[in-house]
GUZA-848991 format. One record per residue: x, y, z of N, C-alpha, C in turn; residue in three letters; residue number from 1. Coordinates in Angstrom, 1 decimal, m for minus. Atoms other than C-alpha are relative to their C-alpha. Example, Ala and Ser with C-alpha at 12.3 -4.5 7.8 and 13.67 -1.06 7.14 Angstrom:
! GUZA-848991
+--------+--------+--------+--------+--------+--------+--------+--------+--------+-----+-----+
:   n_c1 :   n_c2 :   n_c3 :  ca_c1 :  ca_c2 :  ca_c3 :   c_c1 :   c_c2 :   c_c3 :  aa :   i :
+--------+--------+--------+--------+--------+--------+--------+--------+--------+-----+-----+
:    0.9 :   m1.2 :    0.0 :   12.3 :   m4.5 :    7.8 :    0.9 :    1.2 :    0.0 : ALA :   1 :
:   m0.9 :   m1.1 :    0.0 :   13.7 :   m1.1 :    7.1 :   m0.8 :    1.1 :    0.8 : SER :   2 :
+--------+--------+--------+--------+--------+--------+--------+--------+--------+-----+-----+
END
This chain:
! GUZA-848991
+--------+--------+--------+--------+--------+--------+--------+--------+--------+-----+-----+
:   n_c1 :   n_c2 :   n_c3 :  ca_c1 :  ca_c2 :  ca_c3 :   c_c1 :   c_c2 :   c_c3 :  aa :   i :
+--------+--------+--------+--------+--------+--------+--------+--------+--------+-----+-----+
:   m1.4 :    0.2 :   m0.3 :   60.0 :   62.8 :  105.8 :    0.8 :    0.4 :   m1.3 : UNK :   1 :
:   m0.7 :   m0.3 :    1.2 :   61.1 :   63.1 :  102.1 :    0.0 :    1.5 :   m0.2 : UNK :   2 :
:    0.1 :   m1.4 :    0.2 :   59.9 :   66.7 :  102.0 :    1.0 :    0.7 :    0.9 : UNK :   3 :
:   m0.9 :   m0.6 :   m0.9 :   61.9 :   67.6 :  105.1 :    1.4 :   m0.2 :   m0.4 : UNK :   4 :
:   m1.3 :    0.3 :    0.5 :   65.0 :   66.0 :  103.7 :    0.3 :    0.9 :   m1.2 : UNK :   5 :
:   m0.2 :   m0.8 :    1.2 :   64.6 :   67.8 :  100.4 :    0.2 :    1.5 :    0.4 : UNK :   6 :
:   m0.2 :   m1.4 :   m0.5 :   64.2 :   71.2 :  102.2 :    1.3 :    0.1 :    0.6 : UNK :   7 :
:   m1.3 :   m0.1 :   m0.6 :   67.2 :   70.5 :  104.3 :    1.2 :   m0.1 :   m1.0 : UNK :   8 :
:   m1.0 :    0.0 :    1.1 :   69.3 :   69.6 :  101.2 :    0.1 :    1.3 :   m0.7 : UNK :   9 :
:    0.0 :   m1.3 :    0.7 :   68.2 :   72.7 :   99.4 :    0.6 :    1.1 :    0.8 : UNK :  10 :
:   m0.7 :   m1.1 :   m0.9 :   69.2 :   74.9 :  102.4 :    1.5 :   m0.2 :    0.1 : UNK :  11 :
:   m1.5 :    0.2 :   m0.1 :   72.6 :   73.2 :  102.7 :    0.7 :    0.4 :   m1.3 : UNK :  12 :
:   m0.6 :   m0.3 :    1.3 :   73.3 :   73.5 :   98.9 :    0.0 :    1.6 :   m0.1 : UNK :  13 :
:    0.0 :   m1.5 :    0.1 :   72.2 :   77.2 :   99.0 :    1.0 :    0.6 :    0.9 : UNK :  14 :
:   m1.0 :   m0.5 :   m1.0 :   74.4 :   77.8 :  102.1 :    1.4 :   m0.1 :   m0.6 : UNK :  15 :
:   m1.4 :    0.2 :    0.6 :   77.5 :   76.3 :  100.4 :    0.2 :    0.9 :   m1.2 : UNK :  16 :
:   m0.1 :   m0.8 :    1.2 :   76.8 :   78.1 :   97.1 :    0.2 :    1.5 :    0.4 : UNK :  17 :
:   m0.2 :   m1.4 :   m0.5 :   76.5 :   81.4 :   99.1 :    1.4 :    0.2 :    0.5 : UNK :  18 :
:   m1.3 :   m0.1 :   m0.5 :   79.8 :   80.7 :  100.8 :    1.0 :    0.1 :   m1.1 : UNK :  19 :
:   m0.9 :   m0.1 :    1.1 :   81.5 :   80.1 :   97.5 :    0.0 :    1.3 :   m0.7 : UNK :  20 :
:    0.1 :   m1.3 :    0.6 :   80.2 :   83.3 :   96.1 :    0.7 :    1.1 :    0.8 : UNK :  21 :
:   m0.6 :   m1.1 :   m0.9 :   81.5 :   85.3 :   99.1 :    1.5 :    0.0 :   m0.1 : UNK :  22 :
:   m1.5 :    0.1 :    0.2 :   85.1 :   84.1 :   98.4 :    0.3 :   m0.5 :   m1.5 : UNK :  23 :
:   m0.1 :    0.4 :    1.4 :   85.6 :   84.2 :   94.6 :    1.4 :   m0.7 :   m0.3 : UNK :  24 :
:   m1.3 :    0.7 :    0.3 :   89.3 :   83.0 :   94.8 :   m0.2 :   m1.4 :    0.5 : UNK :  25 :
:    0.1 :    1.4 :   m0.3 :   89.5 :   79.2 :   94.7 :    1.0 :   m0.3 :    1.2 : UNK :  26 :
:   m0.9 :    0.5 :   m1.0 :   90.9 :   77.7 :   97.9 :    0.7 :   m1.3 :   m0.4 : UNK :  27 :
:   m0.7 :    1.2 :    0.4 :   91.6 :   74.5 :   96.2 :    0.9 :    0.3 :   m1.2 : UNK :  28 :
:   m0.9 :   m0.2 :    1.1 :   94.6 :   74.4 :   93.9 :   m0.5 :   m0.7 :   m1.2 : UNK :  29 :
:    0.4 :    0.6 :    1.3 :   94.1 :   73.7 :   90.2 :    1.0 :   m1.2 :   m0.2 : UNK :  30 :
:   m0.9 :    1.1 :    0.4 :   95.7 :   70.6 :   88.6 :    1.4 :    0.6 :   m0.2 : UNK :  31 :
:   m1.4 :   m0.4 :    0.1 :   99.5 :   70.9 :   88.8 :    0.4 :    1.0 :    1.1 : UNK :  32 :
:   m0.2 :   m1.0 :   m1.1 :   99.2 :   73.3 :   91.8 :    0.0 :   m0.7 :    1.4 : UNK :  33 :
:    0.1 :    0.5 :   m1.4 :   99.5 :   72.8 :   95.6 :   m0.3 :    1.2 :    0.8 : UNK :  34 :
:    0.2 :   m1.1 :   m0.9 :   98.3 :   74.9 :   98.5 :    0.8 :   m0.4 :    1.3 : UNK :  35 :
:   m0.8 :    0.2 :   m1.2 :  100.6 :   75.3 :  101.5 :   m0.5 :    1.0 :    1.1 : UNK :  36 :
:    0.4 :   m0.8 :   m1.1 :   99.5 :   76.6 :  104.9 :    1.1 :    0.0 :    1.1 : UNK :  37 :
:   m1.0 :   m0.1 :   m1.1 :  101.9 :   77.9 :  107.6 :    0.2 :    1.4 :    0.4 : UNK :  38 :
:   m0.4 :   m1.3 :   m0.5 :  103.7 :   80.9 :  109.0 :    1.2 :    0.5 :   m0.9 : UNK :  39 :
:   m1.1 :   m0.7 :    0.7 :  105.9 :   83.4 :  107.1 :    1.1 :    0.2 :    1.1 : UNK :  40 :
:   m1.2 :   m0.2 :   m0.9 :  109.4 :   83.5 :  108.6 :    0.9 :    1.1 :   m0.5 : UNK :  41 :
:   m0.8 :   m1.1 :    0.5 :  111.1 :   86.0 :  106.3 :   m0.6 :    0.5 :   m1.3 : UNK :  42 :
:    0.6 :   m0.6 :    1.2 :  110.2 :   88.4 :  103.5 :    1.2 :    0.8 :   m0.7 : UNK :  43 :
:   m1.0 :   m0.8 :    0.8 :  112.6 :   89.8 :  100.8 :   m0.7 :    0.5 :   m1.3 : UNK :  44 :
:    0.5 :   m0.5 :    1.2 :  112.1 :   91.5 :   97.5 :   m0.3 :   m1.2 :   m0.9 : UNK :  45 :
:    0.4 :    1.0 :    0.9 :  110.2 :   89.0 :   95.3 :   m0.1 :   m1.4 :    0.6 : UNK :  46 :
:    0.1 :    1.4 :   m0.6 :  110.4 :   86.0 :   97.7 :   m0.2 :    0.1 :    1.5 : UNK :  47 :
:    0.2 :    0.1 :   m1.5 :  109.4 :   84.9 :  101.2 :    0.2 :   m1.5 :    0.3 : UNK :  48 :
:   m0.1 :    1.4 :   m0.5 :  109.9 :   81.8 :  103.3 :   m1.2 :   m0.2 :    0.9 : UNK :  49 :
:    1.2 :    0.4 :   m0.7 :  106.9 :   80.0 :  104.6 :    0.4 :   m1.3 :    0.7 : UNK :  50 :
:   m0.1 :    1.2 :   m0.6 :  107.2 :   77.3 :  107.2 :   m1.3 :   m0.7 :    0.0 : UNK :  51 :
:    1.3 :    0.6 :    0.2 :  104.5 :   75.0 :  106.0 :   m0.3 :   m1.1 :    1.0 : UNK :  52 :
:    0.5 :    1.0 :   m1.0 :  102.5 :   72.9 :  108.5 :   m1.0 :   m1.0 :   m0.6 : UNK :  53 :
:    0.9 :    0.9 :    0.7 :  100.0 :   71.4 :  106.0 :   m0.1 :    0.4 :   m1.4 : UNK :  54 :
:    0.2 :   m0.2 :    1.4 :   99.1 :   71.1 :  102.4 :   m1.3 :   m0.5 :   m0.5 : UNK :  55 :
:    1.2 :    0.5 :    0.6 :   96.1 :   70.7 :  100.1 :    0.3 :   m0.3 :   m1.4 : UNK :  56 :
:   m0.2 :    0.5 :    1.4 :   96.1 :   68.8 :   96.8 :   m1.2 :    0.5 :   m0.8 : UNK :  57 :
:    1.2 :   m0.4 :    0.8 :   93.9 :   69.6 :   93.8 :   m1.2 :   m0.8 :    0.2 : UNK :  58 :
:    1.2 :    0.8 :   m0.3 :   91.6 :   66.7 :   94.7 :   m0.6 :    0.3 :    1.3 : UNK :  59 :
:    0.6 :   m0.4 :   m1.2 :   90.9 :   68.4 :   98.0 :    0.6 :   m0.7 :    1.3 : UNK :  60 :
:   m0.6 :    0.7 :   m1.1 :   93.0 :   66.0 :  100.1 :    0.9 :    1.0 :    0.8 : UNK :  61 :
:   m0.8 :   m0.9 :   m0.9 :   94.5 :   67.9 :  103.1 :    0.8 :   m0.9 :    0.9 : UNK :  62 :
:   m0.9 :    0.7 :   m0.9 :   97.5 :   66.6 :  105.1 :    0.8 :    0.9 :    0.8 : UNK :  63 :
:   m0.8 :   m0.8 :   m0.9 :   99.3 :   67.9 :  108.1 :    1.4 :   m0.6 :   m0.1 : UNK :  64 :
:   m1.4 :    0.5 :    0.1 :  103.1 :   67.6 :  107.7 :    0.4 :   m0.5 :    1.4 : UNK :  65 :
:   m0.5 :    0.5 :   m1.3 :  104.7 :   65.5 :  110.5 :    1.0 :    0.9 :    0.6 : UNK :  66 :
:   m0.9 :   m1.0 :   m0.4 :  107.4 :   68.1 :  110.7 :   m0.1 :    1.3 :   m0.8 : UNK :  67 :
:    0.1 :   m1.3 :    0.9 :  107.0 :   71.8 :  109.6 :    1.2 :    0.1 :   m0.9 : UNK :  68 :
:   m1.1 :    0.0 :    1.1 :  109.0 :   72.4 :  106.4 :    0.1 :    1.4 :   m0.6 : UNK :  69 :
:   m0.1 :   m1.3 :    0.7 :  110.4 :   75.7 :  105.1 :   m0.1 :   m0.1 :   m1.5 : UNK :  70 :
:    0.2 :   m0.1 :    1.5 :  109.4 :   76.6 :  101.5 :    0.2 :    1.4 :   m0.5 : UNK :  71 :
:   m0.2 :   m1.3 :    0.6 :  110.6 :   79.5 :   99.4 :   m1.2 :    0.2 :   m1.0 : UNK :  72 :
:    1.2 :   m0.4 :    0.9 :  107.6 :   81.3 :   97.8 :    0.5 :    1.1 :   m0.8 : UNK :  73 :
:   m0.4 :   m1.1 :    1.0 :  108.2 :   83.4 :   94.7 :   m1.2 :    0.8 :   m0.4 : UNK :  74 :
:    1.0 :   m0.9 :    0.5 :  106.2 :   86.4 :   93.7 :   m0.1 :    0.0 :   m1.5 : UNK :  75 :
:    0.2 :   m0.1 :    1.5 :  104.9 :   87.0 :   90.2 :   m0.8 :    1.2 :   m0.3 : UNK :  76 :
:    0.8 :   m1.2 :    0.4 :  103.2 :   89.8 :   88.2 :   m1.5 :   m0.3 :    0.3 : UNK :  77 :
:    1.4 :    0.3 :   m0.1 :   99.9 :   88.0 :   88.5 :   m0.4 :   m0.4 :    1.4 : UNK :  78 :
:    0.3 :    0.4 :   m1.4 :  100.1 :   87.3 :   92.2 :   m1.1 :    0.9 :    0.7 : UNK :  79 :
:    1.1 :   m0.7 :   m0.8 :   97.0 :   88.2 :   94.3 :    0.3 :   m0.3 :    1.4 : UNK :  80 :
:   m0.1 :    0.2 :   m1.5 :   97.4 :   88.8 :   98.0 :   m1.2 :    0.7 :    0.7 : UNK :  81 :
:    1.1 :   m0.6 :   m0.7 :   94.4 :   89.4 :  100.2 :   m0.2 :   m0.7 :    1.4 : UNK :  82 :
:    0.4 :    0.6 :   m1.3 :   93.0 :   88.7 :  103.7 :   m0.8 :   m1.3 :   m0.3 : UNK :  83 :
:    0.7 :    1.3 :    0.2 :   91.9 :   85.1 :  104.0 :   m1.5 :    0.1 :    0.2 : UNK :  84 :
:    1.5 :    0.0 :   m0.2 :   88.1 :   84.8 :  103.5 :   m0.6 :    1.4 :   m0.5 : UNK :  85 :
:    0.5 :   m1.3 :    0.4 :   87.9 :   88.4 :  102.2 :    0.8 :    0.6 :   m1.2 : UNK :  86 :
:   m0.8 :   m0.4 :    1.2 :   89.1 :   89.0 :   98.6 :   m0.1 :    1.5 :   m0.2 : UNK :  87 :
:    0.2 :   m1.5 :    0.1 :   87.8 :   92.6 :   98.9 :    1.0 :    0.8 :    0.8 : UNK :  88 :
:   m1.0 :   m0.7 :   m0.8 :   90.7 :   93.4 :  101.3 :    1.4 :   m0.4 :   m0.5 : UNK :  89 :
:   m1.3 :    0.4 :    0.5 :   93.9 :   93.3 :   99.3 :    1.1 :    0.4 :    1.0 : UNK :  90 :
:   m1.2 :   m0.2 :   m0.9 :   97.3 :   93.2 :  101.1 :    1.1 :    0.2 :   m1.0 : UNK :  91 :
:   m1.2 :   m0.2 :    0.9 :  100.5 :   94.5 :   99.6 :    1.1 :   m0.9 :    0.5 : UNK :  92 :
:   m1.2 :    0.8 :   m0.3 :  103.8 :   92.6 :   99.5 :    0.7 :    0.6 :    1.2 : UNK :  93 :
:   m0.7 :   m0.7 :   m1.1 :  105.2 :   95.3 :  101.9 :   m0.6 :   m0.3 :    1.3 : UNK :  94 :
:    0.7 :    0.3 :   m1.2 :  102.6 :   94.3 :  104.5 :    0.3 :   m1.3 :    0.6 : UNK :  95 :
:   m0.3 :    1.3 :   m0.4 :  103.9 :   90.8 :  104.7 :    1.2 :    0.0 :    1.0 : UNK :  96 :
:   m1.1 :    0.0 :   m1.0 :  106.1 :   90.2 :  107.8 :    0.1 :   m1.4 :    0.6 : UNK :  97 :
:   m0.1 :    1.2 :   m0.7 :  107.4 :   87.3 :  109.8 :   m1.1 :   m0.2 :    1.1 : UNK :  98 :
:    1.0 :    0.4 :   m1.0 :  104.9 :   85.5 :  112.1 :   m1.4 :    0.2 :   m0.5 : UNK :  99 :
:    1.4 :   m0.1 :    0.5 :  101.9 :   86.1 :  109.8 :   m0.4 :   m1.3 :   m0.6 : UNK : 100 :
:    0.5 :    1.2 :    0.5 :   99.8 :   83.1 :  108.9 :   m0.3 :    0.2 :   m1.5 : UNK : 101 :
:    0.3 :   m0.2 :    1.4 :   99.4 :   82.4 :  105.2 :   m0.4 :   m1.4 :   m0.6 : UNK : 102 :
:    0.3 :    1.1 :    0.9 :   97.8 :   80.0 :  102.7 :    0.5 :    0.4 :   m1.4 : UNK : 103 :
:   m0.6 :   m0.3 :    1.3 :   99.8 :   80.0 :   99.5 :   m0.4 :   m1.1 :   m1.1 : UNK : 104 :
:    0.3 :    0.9 :    1.1 :   98.6 :   78.5 :   96.2 :    0.9 :    0.3 :   m1.2 : UNK : 105 :
:   m0.8 :   m0.2 :    1.1 :  100.9 :   78.0 :   93.3 :    0.4 :   m1.3 :   m0.7 : UNK : 106 :
:   m0.5 :    1.1 :    0.8 :  102.6 :   75.7 :   90.8 :    0.9 :   m0.9 :    0.8 : UNK : 107 :
:   m0.7 :    1.0 :   m0.8 :  103.8 :   72.5 :   92.5 :    1.3 :   m0.4 :   m0.8 : UNK : 108 :
:   m1.3 :    0.3 :    0.6 :  107.6 :   72.2 :   91.7 :    0.7 :   m1.1 :    0.7 : UNK : 109 :
:   m0.6 :    1.1 :   m0.8 :  108.1 :   69.3 :   94.1 :    0.6 :    0.5 :    1.3 : UNK : 110 :
:   m0.4 :   m0.3 :   m1.4 :  109.5 :   69.1 :   97.6 :    1.3 :    0.9 :    0.0 : UNK : 111 :
:   m1.2 :   m0.8 :   m0.1 :  112.9 :   70.7 :   96.7 :    0.0 :    1.3 :   m0.8 : UNK : 112 :
:    0.1 :   m1.2 :    0.9 :  111.7 :   73.4 :   94.3 :   m0.7 :    1.2 :    0.7 : UNK : 113 :
:    0.7 :   m1.2 :   m0.5 :  110.5 :   77.0 :   95.0 :   m1.4 :   m0.1 :   m0.5 : UNK : 114 :
:    1.4 :    0.0 :    0.4 :  106.8 :   77.6 :   94.8 :   m0.4 :    1.4 :   m0.6 : UNK : 115 :
:    0.5 :   m1.3 :    0.6 :  105.7 :   80.4 :   92.3 :   m1.4 :    0.1 :    0.3 : UNK : 116 :
:    1.4 :   m0.1 :   m0.5 :  102.6 :   81.7 :   93.9 :   m0.9 :    0.8 :   m0.9 : UNK : 117 :
:    1.0 :   m0.8 :    0.7 :   99.4 :   82.9 :   92.2 :   m0.9 :    0.6 :    1.0 : UNK : 118 :
:    0.9 :   m0.5 :   m1.0 :   97.5 :   83.5 :   95.4 :    0.6 :   m0.2 :    1.4 : UNK : 119 :
:   m0.4 :    0.1 :   m1.4 :   98.5 :   84.3 :   99.0 :   m1.2 :    0.6 :    0.8 : UNK : 120 :
:    1.0 :   m0.5 :   m0.9 :   95.8 :   84.6 :  101.7 :    0.6 :    0.1 :    1.4 : UNK : 121 :
:   m0.7 :   m0.3 :   m1.3 :   97.0 :   86.1 :  105.0 :   m1.0 :    0.3 :    1.1 : UNK : 122 :
:    0.7 :   m0.3 :   m1.1 :   95.7 :   86.5 :  108.5 :    0.9 :    0.0 :    1.3 : UNK : 123 :
:   m0.7 :   m0.1 :   m1.3 :   96.8 :   87.3 :  112.1 :   m0.8 :   m0.5 :    1.1 : UNK : 124 :
:    0.8 :    0.5 :   m1.1 :   94.4 :   85.3 :  114.1 :   m1.4 :   m0.3 :   m0.6 : UNK : 125 :
:    1.4 :    0.3 :    0.3 :   90.8 :   83.9 :  114.0 :   m0.9 :    0.2 :    1.2 : UNK : 126 :
:    0.9 :   m0.3 :   m1.1 :   87.9 :   85.1 :  116.1 :   m1.4 :   m0.3 :   m0.6 : UNK : 127 :
:    1.4 :    0.3 :    0.4 :   84.4 :   83.6 :  115.8 :   m0.1 :   m0.4 :   m1.5 : UNK : 128 :
:   m0.1 :    0.4 :    1.3 :   85.4 :   82.0 :  112.5 :    0.4 :    1.0 :   m1.1 : UNK : 129 :
:   m0.4 :   m1.1 :    1.0 :   86.6 :   85.3 :  110.9 :    1.5 :    0.1 :    0.1 : UNK : 130 :
:   m1.5 :   m0.2 :    0.1 :   90.2 :   85.7 :  109.8 :    0.2 :    1.4 :    0.3 : UNK : 131 :
:   m0.3 :   m1.4 :   m0.4 :   91.7 :   88.8 :  111.4 :    1.2 :    0.6 :   m0.7 : UNK : 132 :
:   m1.0 :   m0.8 :    0.6 :   93.8 :   91.4 :  109.8 :   m0.1 :    1.4 :    0.4 : UNK : 133 :
:    0.1 :   m1.4 :   m0.5 :   94.6 :   94.9 :  111.1 :   m0.5 :    0.9 :   m1.1 : UNK : 134 :
:    0.4 :   m1.1 :    1.0 :   92.8 :   97.8 :  109.4 :    1.1 :    0.9 :   m0.3 : UNK : 135 :
:   m1.1 :   m0.9 :    0.4 :   95.1 :  100.1 :  107.5 :   m0.2 :    1.3 :    0.9 : UNK : 136 :
:    0.0 :   m1.3 :   m0.7 :   96.1 :  103.2 :  109.5 :   m0.1 :    1.1 :   m0.9 : UNK : 137 :
:    0.1 :   m1.1 :    0.9 :   94.9 :  106.3 :  107.9 :    0.7 :    1.2 :    0.6 : UNK : 138 :
:   m0.7 :   m1.2 :   m0.5 :   97.0 :  109.5 :  108.1 :   m1.1 :    1.0 :    0.4 : UNK : 139 :
:    1.0 :   m1.1 :   m0.4 :   95.2 :  112.3 :  110.0 :   m0.1 :    1.0 :   m1.0 : UNK : 140 :
:    0.3 :   m1.1 :    0.9 :   93.6 :  115.0 :  108.0 :    0.8 :    1.2 :    0.4 : UNK : 141 :
:   m0.7 :   m1.2 :   m0.4 :   95.7 :  118.2 :  107.8 :   m1.0 :    1.0 :    0.6 : UNK : 142 :
:    0.8 :   m1.0 :   m0.7 :   94.4 :  120.9 :  110.1 :    0.4 :    1.4 :   m0.5 : UNK : 143 :
:   m0.3 :   m1.4 :    0.4 :   94.2 :  124.5 :  108.8 :    0.1 :    0.8 :    1.3 : UNK : 144 :
:   m0.2 :   m0.9 :   m1.2 :   95.6 :  127.0 :  111.3 :   m0.1 :    1.4 :   m0.5 : UNK : 145 :
:    0.2 :   m1.4 :    0.4 :   94.3 :  130.5 :  111.0 :    1.1 :    0.9 :    0.7 : UNK : 146 :
:   m1.0 :   m0.8 :   m0.6 :   96.9 :  133.2 :  111.5 :   m0.5 :    0.8 :    1.2 : UNK : 147 :
:    0.4 :   m0.7 :   m1.2 :   96.8 :  134.9 :  114.9 :    0.4 :    1.5 :   m0.2 : UNK : 148 :
:   m0.3 :   m1.4 :    0.1 :   96.5 :  138.7 :  114.9 :    0.4 :    0.5 :    1.4 : UNK : 149 :
:   m0.5 :   m0.5 :   m1.3 :   98.7 :  140.0 :  117.7 :    0.0 :    1.6 :    0.0 : UNK : 150 :
:    0.1 :   m1.4 :   m0.1 :   97.9 :  143.6 :  116.9 :    1.2 :    0.6 :   m0.9 : UNK : 151 :
:   m1.0 :   m0.7 :    0.8 :  100.3 :  146.2 :  115.4 :    1.4 :   m0.5 :    0.5 : UNK : 152 :
:   m1.3 :    0.4 :   m0.4 :  104.0 :  145.3 :  115.4 :    0.6 :    0.8 :    1.1 : UNK : 153 :
:   m0.6 :   m0.7 :   m1.1 :  105.9 :  146.2 :  118.5 :    1.0 :    1.0 :   m0.5 : UNK : 154 :
:   m1.0 :   m1.0 :    0.4 :  108.0 :  149.3 :  118.3 :    1.4 :   m0.5 :    0.4 : UNK : 155 :
:   m1.4 :    0.4 :   m0.2 :  111.7 :  148.6 :  118.0 :    0.7 :    1.1 :    0.9 : UNK : 156 :
:   m0.7 :   m1.0 :   m0.8 :  113.9 :  150.3 :  120.7 :    1.0 :    0.7 :   m0.9 : UNK : 157 :
:   m0.9 :   m0.8 :    0.8 :  116.0 :  153.0 :  119.3 :    1.5 :   m0.4 :    0.2 : UNK : 158 :
:   m1.4 :    0.4 :   m0.4 :  119.1 :  151.6 :  121.0 :   m0.1 :   m1.2 :    0.9 : UNK : 159 :
:    0.0 :    1.2 :   m0.9 :  120.1 :  148.5 :  122.9 :   m0.1 :    0.5 :    1.5 : UNK : 160 :
:    0.2 :   m0.5 :   m1.3 :  119.2 :  148.8 :  126.6 :    1.2 :    0.1 :    0.9 : UNK : 161 :
:   m1.2 :   m0.1 :   m0.9 :  122.7 :  148.2 :  128.1 :    1.1 :    0.7 :   m0.7 : UNK : 162 :
:   m1.0 :   m0.8 :    0.7 :  124.6 :  150.5 :  125.7 :   m0.2 :    1.4 :    0.4 : UNK : 163 :
:    0.1 :   m1.4 :   m0.3 :  125.4 :  154.0 :  126.8 :    0.4 :    0.8 :   m1.2 : UNK : 164 :
:   m0.4 :   m0.9 :    1.1 :  125.5 :  156.8 :  124.3 :    0.6 :    1.2 :    0.6 : UNK : 165 :
:   m0.6 :   m1.2 :   m0.5 :  127.3 :  160.0 :  124.5 :   m1.0 :    0.9 :    0.7 : UNK : 166 :
:    0.8 :   m0.9 :   m0.8 :  125.9 :  162.4 :  127.1 :   m0.8 :   m0.7 :    1.1 : UNK : 167 :
:    0.8 :    0.7 :   m1.0 :  124.3 :  159.6 :  129.2 :    0.5 :    0.2 :    1.4 : UNK : 168 :
:   m0.5 :   m0.1 :   m1.3 :  126.6 :  160.1 :  132.1 :    0.5 :    1.4 :    0.3 : UNK : 169 :
:   m0.4 :   m1.4 :   m0.2 :  127.1 :  163.9 :  131.9 :   m0.9 :    0.6 :    1.1 : UNK : 170 :
:    0.8 :   m0.7 :   m1.0 :  125.9 :  166.1 :  134.7 :    0.5 :   m0.3 :    1.4 : UNK : 171 :
:   m0.5 :    0.1 :   m1.4 :  126.5 :  166.6 :  138.4 :   m0.4 :   m1.3 :    0.7 : UNK : 172 :
:    0.5 :    1.2 :   m0.7 :  124.5 :  163.6 :  139.5 :    0.9 :   m1.3 :   m0.3 : UNK : 173 :
:   m0.8 :    1.1 :    0.4 :  126.9 :  161.2 :  137.7 :    1.5 :    0.1 :    0.4 : UNK : 174 :
:   m1.4 :   m0.2 :   m0.4 :  130.3 :  162.6 :  139.1 :    0.5 :   m1.1 :    0.8 : UNK : 175 :
:   m0.4 :    1.0 :   m1.0 :  130.3 :  160.0 :  141.8 :    0.3 :   m1.3 :   m0.8 : UNK : 176 :
:   m0.2 :    1.2 :    0.8 :  130.1 :  157.2 :  139.1 :    1.4 :    0.1 :   m0.7 : UNK : 177 :
:   m1.2 :   m0.2 :    0.7 :  133.1 :  158.7 :  137.3 :    1.2 :   m0.2 :    1.0 : UNK : 178 :
:   m1.1 :    0.2 :   m1.0 :  135.2 :  158.7 :  140.5 :    0.1 :   m1.4 :    0.3 : UNK : 179 :
:   m0.1 :    1.4 :   m0.3 :  134.3 :  155.1 :  141.2 :    0.7 :   m0.7 :   m1.1 : UNK : 180 :
:   m0.6 :    0.6 :    1.2 :  135.4 :  154.2 :  137.7 :    1.5 :    0.4 :   m0.1 : UNK : 181 :
:   m1.3 :   m0.4 :    0.0 :  138.7 :  156.0 :  138.3 :    0.4 :    0.8 :   m1.2 : UNK : 182 :
:   m0.3 :   m0.7 :    1.2 :  138.5 :  158.2 :  135.3 :   m0.8 :    1.4 :    0.1 : UNK : 183 :
:    0.6 :   m1.3 :    0.1 :  137.4 :  161.7 :  134.3 :   m1.0 :    0.1 :   m1.0 : UNK : 184 :
:    1.0 :   m0.1 :    1.1 :  134.2 :  162.5 :  132.4 :    0.5 :    0.8 :   m1.2 : UNK : 185 :
:   m0.4 :   m0.7 :    1.2 :  134.7 :  163.5 :  128.9 :   m0.6 :    1.4 :    0.0 : UNK : 186 :
:    0.4 :   m1.3 :    0.1 :  134.3 :  167.2 :  128.1 :   m0.4 :    0.4 :   m1.3 : UNK : 187 :
+--------+--------+--------+--------+--------+--------+--------+--------+--------+-----+-----+
END
């Protein structure tokens, strides 16, 4: 029995250690920090509004807020943004939009203060325990178009097709046309 329990404990510890290595960013806030989870409602240059639904303290205590609360989140030079659970998939500030879920960790300035963030993890849903985020859209590769050989250039007409030149209406066959026009052919 002791051997089975020891093997089970070793497997559990190994599983947890492996999970921690897969996500190098700490999900727990450091002392003096707080983690807020909620939905982004607005994004501006250097700040966003998160409607927080829960928080995590440095000791790991998690609490759901009785009423969702808006919080202004401030950007910083050292801010890291990535897909939750996948630090290898960075996200830019410009990709943040309203209705995106986020977990924000930063310095706790109290309930009335802004939260300077050091880490924002984002997602747009969860499927089979995996946080979802759309893949970046890649621009299509340019296509080279070969010139088309239409053969030798077409000959240009020597004159416009509906313009008469001198001598076009001379001759006996065109006398009737001159009569209809009510004029006399030039001589």
